[in-house]
C-alpha positions as CSV (number, residue, x, y, z in Angstrom):
1,M,6.1,26.2,8.2
2,T,4.0,23.1,7.6
3,L,2.5,21.7,10.7
4,A,2.0,18.0,11.3
5,F,-1.4,17.0,12.9
6,E,-1.8,13.8,14.9
7,D,-4.5,11.8,13.3
8,P,-6.5,9.8,15.9
9,L,-6.9,6.7,13.8
10,I,-3.2,6.6,13.0
11,A,-2.3,7.3,16.6
12,R,-4.4,4.3,17.7
13,M,-2.6,1.8,15.4
14,A,-1.2,-1.1,17.5
15,I,1.8,-2.3,15.5
16,D,3.2,-5.5,17.1
17,T,5.7,-6.3,14.3
18,P,7.0,-3.4,12.3
19,L,7.2,-4.3,8.6
20,P,8.6,-2.5,5.5
21,L,5.1,-1.4,4.7
22,H,4.8,0.5,8.0
23,E,8.0,2.4,7.2
24,S,6.9,3.1,3.6
25,S,3.5,4.3,4.7
26,R,5.0,6.6,7.3
27,R,7.1,8.2,4.7
28,L,4.1,8.6,2.4
29,R,2.1,10.2,5.2
30,E,4.9,12.8,5.6
31,L,4.3,13.9,2.0
32,Y,1.1,15.6,3.2
33,P,1.4,16.0,7.0
34,E,-1.7,18.2,7.2
35,C,-3.8,15.3,5.9
36,P,-1.8,12.1,6.6
37,R,-4.5,9.7,5.4
38,V,-4.2,11.0,1.8
39,Y,-1.2,8.8,1.0
40,G,-0.1,5.4,2.2
41,V,-2.3,2.6,3.7
42,A,-2.9,1.0,7.1
43,V,-2.4,-2.6,7.9
44,M,-5.7,-4.1,9.0
45,A,-4.1,-6.3,11.7
46,D,-3.1,-3.1,13.5
47,L,-6.6,-1.6,13.8
48,S,-10.0,-2.1,15.2
49,R,-12.5,-2.5,12.4
50,R,-15.1,0.1,13.3
51,R,-16.2,1.9,10.2
52,W,-14.0,-0.3,8.0
53,W,-15.3,-2.6,5.3
54,P,-13.8,-4.7,2.5
55,L,-13.8,-2.8,-0.8
56,S,-15.2,-5.9,-2.4
57,D,-18.4,-5.3,-0.5
58,A,-19.1,-2.4,-2.9
59,L,-20.1,-5.1,-5.4
60,V,-22.3,-7.3,-3.3
61,D,-24.3,-5.4,-0.7
62,G,-25.3,-2.1,-2.3
63,R,-22.7,0.0,-0.6
64,L,-21.6,1.8,-3.8
65,G,-25.2,2.5,-4.7
66,A,-25.9,3.9,-1.2
67,M,-22.8,6.1,-1.5
68,F,-24.0,7.3,-4.9
69,D,-27.6,8.0,-3.7
70,A,-26.4,9.9,-0.6
71,A,-24.0,12.1,-2.7
72,V,-26.8,12.8,-5.3
73,A,-29.1,13.8,-2.5
74,E,-26.5,16.3,-1.4
75,A,-25.2,17.6,-4.7
76,D,-28.2,16.9,-7.1
77,N,-25.8,16.3,-10.0
78,R,-25.5,12.7,-11.1
79,V,-22.6,13.3,-13.5
80,A,-20.5,15.2,-11.0
81,V,-21.2,12.6,-8.3
82,T,-20.2,9.8,-10.6
83,Q,-17.0,11.5,-11.6
84,Q,-16.1,12.1,-8.0
85,L,-16.8,8.5,-7.0
86,A,-14.7,7.3,-10.0
87,A,-11.9,9.6,-8.8
88,T,-12.2,8.3,-5.2
89,L,-12.1,4.6,-6.4
90,A,-9.1,5.4,-8.6
91,H,-7.3,7.1,-5.7
92,V,-8.1,4.2,-3.4
93,V,-6.8,1.5,-5.7
94,V,-4.0,3.1,-7.7
95,G,-3.5,6.7,-6.7
96,R,-2.1,5.7,-3.3
97,V,0.3,3.1,-4.5
98,V,1.8,5.1,-7.4
99,P,3.6,7.5,-5.0
100,L,5.3,4.6,-3.4
101,L,6.1,3.0,-6.7
102,V,7.8,6.1,-8.1
103,L,9.5,7.1,-4.9
104,E,10.8,3.8,-3.5
105,G,10.3,1.2,-6.2
106,R,7.8,-0.7,-4.0
107,A,4.1,-1.6,-4.1
108,W,1.5,-3.2,-2.0
109,D,-1.1,-5.5,-3.5
110,T,-3.9,-3.4,-4.9
111,G,-6.2,-6.5,-5.6
112,L,-9.8,-6.0,-4.6
113,E,-9.7,-8.8,-2.0
114,N,-6.7,-7.1,-0.3
115,L,-8.2,-3.6,0.2
116,W,-10.4,-2.3,2.9
117,V,-11.7,1.2,3.2
118,H,-12.6,3.4,6.2
119,V,-15.5,5.8,6.0
120,D,-16.2,8.9,8.0
121,S,-19.5,9.7,9.9
122,E,-21.1,10.6,6.5
123,G,-20.1,7.4,4.8
124,V,-17.3,9.0,2.7
125,I,-14.1,6.9,2.2
126,D,-11.2,8.6,3.9
127,W,-8.6,5.9,4.4
128,V,-7.5,2.6,3.0
129,G,-6.1,-0.6,4.6
130,V,-4.6,-3.8,3.3
131,V,-5.0,-7.3,4.7
132,D,-1.7,-8.7,3.3
133,P,1.0,-6.1,4.0
134,T,3.6,-7.8,1.8
135,L,5.4,-5.4,-0.5
136,R,6.7,-6.2,-3.9
137,A,10.0,-4.5,-4.6
138,L,12.9,-4.1,-7.0
139,P,15.7,-6.6,-6.6
140,D,18.1,-4.0,-5.2
141,D,15.8,-3.0,-2.4
142,P,17.9,-2.8,0.9
143,K,15.2,-4.5,3.0
144,L,15.3,-7.7,1.0
145,Q,18.2,-9.1,3.0
146,G,16.5,-11.4,5.6
147,E,13.5,-9.2,6.3
148,S,9.9,-10.4,6.2
149,G,7.1,-8.6,4.6
150,I,8.9,-7.8,1.3
151,V,9.6,-9.9,-1.8
152,A,11.5,-9.0,-5.0
153,L,10.2,-8.9,-8.5
154,P,12.7,-9.4,-11.3
155,N,12.8,-5.8,-12.6
156,E,11.0,-2.5,-12.9
157,A,8.9,-3.7,-15.9
158,A,7.7,-6.7,-13.8
159,L,6.8,-4.4,-10.9
160,T,4.9,-1.8,-12.9
161,T,3.0,-4.5,-14.8
162,W,2.0,-6.3,-11.6
163,V,0.7,-3.0,-10.1
164,A,-1.3,-2.3,-13.3
165,H,-2.7,-5.8,-13.5
166,R,-3.8,-5.9,-9.9
167,S,-5.3,-2.4,-10.1
168,H,-7.1,-3.2,-13.4
169,C,-8.6,-6.4,-11.9
170,A,-9.9,-4.3,-8.9
171,L,-11.2,-1.3,-10.8
172,R,-12.9,-3.0,-13.7
173,P,-15.7,-4.5,-11.6
174,L,-16.0,-1.4,-9.5
175,F,-16.4,0.8,-12.5
176,D,-19.0,-1.6,-14.0
177,E,-20.9,-1.3,-10.7
178,L,-20.6,2.5,-10.7
179,V,-22.0,2.6,-14.3
180,A,-24.9,0.5,-13.1
181,V,-25.8,2.4,-10.0
182,S,-25.4,5.8,-11.7
183,G,-27.6,4.8,-14.7
184,G,-24.6,5.4,-17.0
185,A,-24.1,9.0,-16.0
186,I,-20.6,8.7,-17.4
187,S,-19.0,5.9,-19.4
188,T,-16.5,3.4,-18.2
189,D,-14.0,5.0,-20.7
190,A,-14.4,8.3,-18.9
191,M,-13.7,6.5,-15.6
192,W,-10.5,5.0,-17.0
193,H,-9.5,8.5,-18.2
194,V,-9.8,9.5,-14.5
195,V,-7.4,6.7,-13.6
196,G,-4.9,8.0,-16.2
197,T,-5.1,11.5,-14.7
198,T,-4.7,10.0,-11.2
199,V,-1.5,8.2,-12.2
200,V,0.0,11.2,-14.0
201,S,-0.9,13.5,-11.2
202,A,0.8,11.3,-8.6
203,A,3.9,10.7,-10.6
204,T,4.2,14.5,-11.2
205,R,3.5,15.5,-7.6
206,V,5.9,13.2,-5.8
207,P,9.1,14.8,-7.2
208,L,7.8,18.2,-6.4
209,L,7.2,17.2,-2.8
210,T,10.4,15.2,-2.2
211,G,13.0,16.4,-4.7
212,S,13.3,12.9,-6.1
213,S,14.0,12.2,-9.8
214,E,11.3,13.5,-12.2
215,L,12.7,11.1,-14.9
216,V,12.3,8.0,-12.7
217,S,8.9,9.1,-11.5
218,M,7.5,9.7,-15.0
219,R,9.1,6.6,-16.4
220,R,7.4,4.4,-13.8
221,G,4.1,6.2,-14.0
222,Q,4.1,5.9,-17.8
223,A,5.0,2.2,-17.5
224,V,1.9,1.7,-15.4
225,L,-0.3,3.5,-17.9
226,D,1.3,1.4,-20.8
227,A,0.5,-1.8,-18.9
228,L,-3.1,-0.7,-18.2
229,V,-3.6,0.1,-21.9
230,G,-2.2,-3.4,-22.6
231,F,-4.9,-4.9,-20.3
232,G,-7.6,-3.0,-22.3
233,A,-8.1,0.0,-20.0
234,P,-8.4,3.3,-22.0
235,V,-6.5,5.4,-19.6
236,R,-5.3,7.7,-22.4
237,G,-7.9,9.7,-24.4
238,V,-8.5,13.0,-26.2
239,R,-11.3,14.1,-23.9
240,R,-10.1,15.3,-20.6
241,P,-12.1,14.0,-17.5
242,A,-12.9,16.0,-14.5
243,K,-10.0,16.6,-12.2
244,A,-9.4,13.6,-9.9
245,L,-10.1,14.4,-6.2
246,L,-8.2,13.0,-3.3
247,N,-10.5,11.6,-0.6
């Protein structure tokens, strides 16, 4: 039997106004109850901000470089560390939202300015939060009738394209920075291949965990990949990257 563990950060959330994102994130946490921070996000208004920082700070104050240096000091393998950091960033931005997209036809904003990350005592990212908790959803979503915190996009194509666009805008500068701080240990193309693996892995895993439709899950996952390719991100390639790691 799978045991659920009470996470202290989740337990301390102070939710004044329950929103559709709270419900969706709770369901996502239940996908992996042993490690409830793997899926879903927090709402920053519900939390104290100790050990939280805006993901955009990775580009301006040397945080990503400090994370890279600390990991290299521990592992002494620049390529492996760069691959792992690319996988972490991919999971932070797109790997968390794809399960919600394929399972419920919903998505939060994955734009760089909307995402915050929580780090553990060793400076490793272990949770993600959003400033704006508004969900985008399909027009038949049951929560659209008079409920705040959720808005409709016209159709599935619009939703998957929006997720891909916002994720691409967030990951592109992060990957450029990672190339710079790692001295080009792996290429940006290889980092985008990690994103492709992350999307496929999430779209494949959700039906196994929930019994939901494999067809719907793969269709939505592939639509995100198609849109990313359209935005110039080489998420499909012959060379297989290292397996994406969940943070």
